[in-house]
N, C-alpha and C positions, 0 to 999 in steps of 0.2 A: 302211520304214531309218531315212526321217529322223527320227520321233518315237523307235526306237532311240538315237538320236544325245543327241537333246535329252533324252530320261529318263538316259541313263549322265553328261550334263554338270549335269546338276540332283543328282542324289544325291554326285556326288562335290564338286560344290561342297557341299552340303550341309555332307557328311562334312568338307572345310576348315573350314568354319568351327565344327564342331563340334569339331574338333581345337583351333584357336583360341584357343578361349575357354573350352575345360575342360582344355586344358595344366594339368598340376601344378604347373608352378614360377609361369613368368608368366599365369597364364589367372583370377588371381583380380583383379589388375591392372588387368588387358584389360575383363574385365565392369564394375571402376566405373566406368574411363574414360569406356565405352559408357552405365553407366548416368548416368552429370554430362552427358554430350552428346543426352542423348533429355530430362530434364530439363531442362534449357536450351530445348531445343525449343521443350516443352510449354510454359516461364513465355513465350515470345516470341509464341506463338499461341495464349494460352487460352480463344479466345472460337470455338473452333472447330465449327463444329456436330458430333454424336456422328452416323456413320453411322448409317441408316433397318433395323434387324435385317430381311434378306432373307425374304421368307415360303417357304416348301416347295410344294414344282410338285405336289407327290404328291397324291392322292386323298383323303385322311385330312384336310388342309389345306383342301379345299373347303366340304368338309359336317363341321359336326361330327357327333359320336360320341356315337348315343344310349344309352341305358343298357340292359341286356338284359330286364329288367322290358315294357320303353317297346317296346322293339323284336319282345319276344314276341306281345306287343298288339298290334302293326299289325301282323305276318304271321297274328294270330287271328281278326281282324277288330274289333278293340276289347272282345272279351267276354272277363273276367277267370275265373278257374276262381273265386275266392274265395267 
């Protein structure tokens, strides 16, 4: 039950933010003010390091994929049929 309430509040908050910024009357001005705030914050802290991209934890991230020829050669004992 707790997770359902949390999810509902998150969706409601995102919907309210979307309605606030996408409002046809005042939304453009609000988005411009937000952009000015973000630009000012970025200029005050220009030397912050960029976040390191996360590696996926799937099996494909652990081992690189082999090409189809290499995979078929590996399964047939390395002998080529050409």
